[in-house]
C-alpha positions in Angstrom: -20.1 51.7 -37.1 -22.5 49.6 -34.5 -25.6 50.9 -33.4 -26.3 51.4 -29.5 -29.3 49.3 -28.2 -30.8 51.1 -25.3 -33.7 48.7 -23.5 -36.2 49.6 -20.9 -37.4 46.7 -19.1 -41.1 46.4 -17.8 -44.3 44.4 -18.3 -46.8 45.3 -20.9 -50.3 46.0 -20.4 -52.0 48.9 -18.4 -52.4 47.3 -15.1 -48.4 47.5 -15.1 -48.0 51.4 -16.5 -46.6 53.5 -14.0 -45.8 50.9 -11.4 -42.5 50.4 -10.0 -41.0 47.6 -11.9 -42.0 49.5 -15.1 -39.5 52.5 -14.6 -37.3 51.4 -17.3 -40.5 51.5 -19.6 -41.0 55.0 -18.3 -37.6 56.1 -19.0 -37.2 54.6 -22.7 -40.9 56.6 -23.2 -39.3 59.6 -21.8 -36.3 59.4 -24.1 -38.3 58.4 -26.9 -40.6 61.7 -26.5 -37.2 63.8 -25.7 -36.0 62.9 -29.4 -39.3 62.9 -30.9 -39.6 59.5 -31.8 -42.4 57.0 -31.4 -42.4 53.1 -31.2 -43.9 52.2 -34.3 -41.8 49.5 -34.7 -42.5 45.9 -34.0 -40.2 43.2 -34.2 -39.3 40.0 -31.4 -41.9 40.3 -29.1 -40.7 43.9 -28.9 -41.6 47.8 -29.8 -38.7 49.8 -30.7 -37.4 53.0 -32.4 -34.8 54.0 -34.2 -32.8 57.6 -33.4 -29.7 59.3 -33.1 -27.9 60.4 -29.9 -25.0 62.5 -29.9 -24.3 61.2 -33.8 -24.6 57.4 -32.7 -26.7 55.2 -34.2 -29.5 53.8 -31.6 -32.4 51.5 -31.3 -34.6 52.4 -28.0 -36.2 48.8 -27.3 -39.5 47.6 -24.9 -39.5 44.2 -24.8 -43.2 43.1 -24.4 -42.3 39.4 -23.1 -42.9 40.6 -19.5 -40.1 41.2 -17.0 -38.9 37.7 -16.6 -38.5 36.9 -20.4 -36.5 39.8 -21.4 -33.4 38.1 -22.7 -34.9 36.5 -25.8 -35.8 39.7 -27.6 -32.8 41.4 -26.7 -30.9 38.5 -27.9 -32.6 39.0 -31.2 -32.5 42.4 -31.3 -28.6 42.1 -30.8 -27.7 39.6 -33.3 -30.2 41.2 -36.0 -28.6 44.9 -35.5 -25.0 43.4 -35.1 -24.5 45.4 -31.6 -21.8 44.7 -29.6 -22.4 43.6 -26.1 -20.7 46.5 -24.8 -23.3 48.7 -26.6 -26.1 47.6 -25.0 -27.6 49.5 -22.2 -30.5 48.3 -19.9 -32.6 50.6 -17.8 -34.3 48.7 -15.1 -35.6 49.2 -11.4 -33.5 48.0 -8.3 -35.0 46.9 -4.8 -31.3 47.7 -3.3 -31.3 51.1 -4.0 -33.1 53.8 -2.1 -35.8 55.6 -3.8 -34.7 58.0 -6.5 -30.9 56.6 -6.5 -29.4 55.9 -9.7 -26.5 53.7 -10.6 -24.5 52.8 -13.7 -23.4 49.3 -13.6 -20.9 47.4 -16.2 -20.9 43.5 -15.8 -21.7 41.7 -13.2 -24.7 39.4 -11.5 -28.4 39.8 -12.0 -28.7 40.9 -8.2 -31.6 38.5 -8.0 -33.6 40.7 -11.0 -35.2 38.3 -13.2 -35.0 40.6 -16.2 -31.3 41.0 -16.1 -31.0 37.4 -15.1 -32.8 36.3 -18.3 -30.7 38.8 -20.4 -27.5 37.3 -18.8 -28.8 34.0 -19.7 -29.6 34.5 -23.3 -26.7 36.4 -24.1 -24.2 34.3 -22.0 -22.8 37.5 -20.9 -22.8 39.8 -18.5 -20.6 42.5 -19.8 -23.5 45.1 -20.9 -24.2 48.5 -19.0 -27.0 48.9 -16.4 -28.8 51.8 -15.7 -30.3 51.1 -12.0 -32.9 52.8 -10.7 -33.7 52.7 -6.8 -37.2 51.9 -6.3 -36.7 51.2 -2.2 -37.9 48.3 -0.3 -41.4 48.5 1.4 -41.6 49.8 4.7 -43.4 47.1 5.7 -41.6 43.9 6.2 -44.3 41.4 5.3 -45.2 42.9 2.3 -44.6 40.9 -0.7 -42.1 42.1 -2.8 -44.0 41.0 -6.2 -46.7 43.0 -4.6 -44.3 46.2 -3.7 -42.4 46.0 -7.1 -46.1 46.0 -9.1 -47.6 48.9 -7.0 -47.6 52.2 -8.3 -45.1 55.1 -6.9 -46.4 57.1 -4.1 -48.1 60.6 -4.7 -44.6 62.3 -2.7 -42.2 60.0 -4.8 -44.4 61.0 -8.4 -43.4 64.5 -7.6 -39.8 63.9 -8.2 -40.1 61.4 -10.6 -40.0 63.1 -14.1 -36.7 65.0 -12.9 -35.2 61.4 -12.0 -36.2 60.2 -15.1 -34.4 62.8 -17.2 -31.6 62.4 -15.1 -31.7 58.7 -16.6 -31.9 60.2 -19.8 -28.5 62.5 -19.5 -26.9 59.6 -17.8 -27.8 57.1 -21.1 -26.7 60.4 -23.4 -23.5 60.7 -21.5 -22.5 56.8 -21.9 -23.2 57.3 -25.9 -21.2 60.1 -25.9 -18.0 59.6 -23.8 -18.5 56.1 -22.6 -19.7 54.1 -19.4 -16.3 55.1 -17.1 -16.9 58.4 -17.6 -20.6 58.2 -16.9 -20.0 56.6 -14.3 -17.5 59.0 -12.5 -20.0 61.8 -13.5 -23.1 60.4 -12.0 -22.2 57.2 -9.8 
């Protein structure tokens, strides 16, 4: 039986905590907390934890290689744990979706997301599942995208963030239990 890898994308370091770009880390931390597991293991420039979801073995991964280099550690985990690409779930931020919108996607391109681009390049395959969390776009057209994704959520956004992250958890559990197609019909 092949395990699942659930990876949340983000950047290591206190200055990036709770920023828009680190919603993947926040989500994976929430899932780990929900399952009462800790990221006590380190391998391939990543922190990881083993758990069970719906009777399936899962490895929760936080690549510590910075967002743009997420592909290398993900590839090493896939190889080390003999994971099928279809059992790889990546949680990441998405500028093109309004804040709080969550979409499940199988395959496709990177849509300009450097973390996803790195994963596709290292795996030489794009047939994995993405759980995309909308962070919206800056209101100010002159606001630099890199500054925006590295900014913290507003007080207003923070009020609903925990509910949104719990929805991500429910989506991930549904993907593992009933498959990505079922989850897309249910949540997209």
